[in-house]
N, C-alpha and C positions, 0 to 999 in steps of 0.2 A: 687562809692564814693560820688557822688553828693547826691544821695538819702539817703545813710547812714548818712551823715552829717546833712541832713535836718530833718530826723526823730529822730535824737539825741536831737534836740531842739524843735520839733513840733510833736504833736500826730499823729499816723499812719493813722487812719481813716479820720480825716479832711484833711491830706495831700493828700490822695488818692481821696477824695471827690473833692477838688479844682483842682487837676490834671485832672480828667476826666470830670468835668464840663467845664474846659477850652478846652479840647480835643473835647467835644461835640459841643461847640460853634464854634470852628474852622471848624469842619466838616459841621455844619449847614450853615455857610457862603459859603462854597464851593458847597454844594449840592443844596440849595435853592429850595427844593421841599419836599413834604411829602413822606415817604416810602410806597411802596405797602404793601398789607397784608402779602405776603410771605416774603418780605424783613424785615418786622417788626417781624414776628414769628422767622425767622432764626436768625436775629440780637439779639433778646432778649435771645434766647437759647445760642448762642455762646458768647454773652456778659456776661451772668451770669457765664459761665465757666471761662471766662477771668477775671472777677472780683475776684473770689475765688483764681485764680492763682496768681494774683497780691497781694492779701491780704497775702497769705502764703509766697510769696517771700519777701515782705516788712517786715513782722514780723520776718522771718528767717534771713534777712539781719541785723536786729537789734541785733542778737545773735551770728552771725559768721562773719568772715572777708569777704569783697567784693570779694576777690580772690576765696575763697572756694565756696561762693554762686554762682559765675559765672561758675565755673567748674561743680558744681552739676547741675545747671540749664541747662547746655549744654547736660545733659543726655537725654533731650527731643528728641535728634536725634536717640536715641535707643528706647525710649518709643513709638515714633510715629509708626514705623512698627509693634510693638507689639500690639498696639491698632488698627492699620489698619487691623490686622488679624481678629478682631471681625467682620469686614465687608467682610471677605472672601478673602482678599489679601494674597497670599502665603507668608510664613515666610521663608526667606533664611537662610541657614546654617551659613553664615558669620554674620548674625544679632545675632543669638544665641551665637556665640563665642564672639561677641562684648559686649553683655550683661554680660557675665561671666567676661570678662576682666574689664568691667566698675565697677562691684560689688567689685572686688578685689581692683580696684583703689580707690573707695570710702573708703574702709576699711583702706587702707594705708593713704589716705588723712586725715581721721578723727582719726587715731590712733587705729583702731579696734573697736569692740563693746563697750568697756569701754569709748572710746572717742567720741562715737556717741551721740550727744545731740539733744535737741528739735529743735534747729535752723537747723541742718542738715536734720531732718525729715521734717520740714516745707518746706525747699527748694526742697527736693525730691518730695513732694506732688505737689509743684508748677510746677516742670518739667513734671510730669505726666499730670497735667491739661493743660499746654501749648501744650503738644503733642495731647491731646484730642481736644483742640481748633483747631489745624491744621487739624486733621482728619475730624472733623465736617464740617469745611469750605470746604475741598476738596470734601465732599459728597454733601453739600447743596448749595454752592455758584455758581456753574455753571448756566448760563442763568440769573443770578441776577446782577444788577448794583452794582459795588464795592463801590462807594462813599456813597450811602444811606445805604448800609449794614454796612459799617464801622461806619457811623454816629449813627445808632441804637445801635451798640455794645458799643460805647463810652457813649451813653445815658443810656444804661442798667447799665454800671459800675457806672456812676454818681449817678443814683437813689439808687443803692444798698449801695454805700459808704455814700451817704447823709443820709440814714436811720440810719446808725450807727455813723456817724461822726458829725452830726449837733450839738449834745449835747455838744461836747467839742471843737467846732469851735471857733477860735480866730484869730485876725489879725496876719498874718505871718510876720516874719522879712524879710529884703531885701534878705538875702541869701536863705531863704526858698522860697520866690517868684521866685528867679532865677531858683531854682530846679524845681518848679512847671511849669514854662514856658518851660524849656528845656524838661522835661519829658512829659508834656501835649501836646505841639505842635509837637515836633520832634519824641519822643519815643512812643507816643500814636497815635495821630490823623494821622499824615503822614505815620508813620510806618505801622499802621494797615490798612490804605487805600491801601498801596502798597501790603501788604500781602494778603488782601482780593481779590484784583484784580488778583494777580498772582495765588492764590489758585484756581481760576475758570478755569485755563488753565493747571495746572500740578497736578499730584497726590500727596498725602500727603508725601510719602516717598521721592520724589524728592525735596520737600521743605526743607528737611534737608540739 
């Protein structure tokens, strides 16, 4: 709801730009060193996926209710093992059943094909990308330091959103600044530092 209210009065790309610039600065203060070459490469790749995921989620949130967006985004718990299968992880029968049930659930949630709109499609794409982000970190982050890797991911998002958002950037209102701080510090910098650290020790399916 915080994000939906913010983007109702402020452009999406500049909002994401400021959010991830703040997240990057917070991580830079915590890390206080340059990333290694591998941390940089992995962070840029994972961060690019993350940026597109947040863009589709935020655009989708402007078109559908926060409740529906949250439920559909939660489908990442199903997409994660499906994408993990690409890396050779066996697909369990219960996962296939869960996917079928989830598809039926989305149909009921959106009112069937006729009620399935652009916002729903964007949030489903977002869920797939979040799942891909989890899988990539589970494969690439072991033996890498979590904080620099999270910092590079935040920096990649900031660069991507700055490329598209700078042209419409303007001074946010107090309410928008509050949303930027909440999402930038807690939902981005700290959350992805914890996720990146955890992903180095557990496989993608267990992250669900």
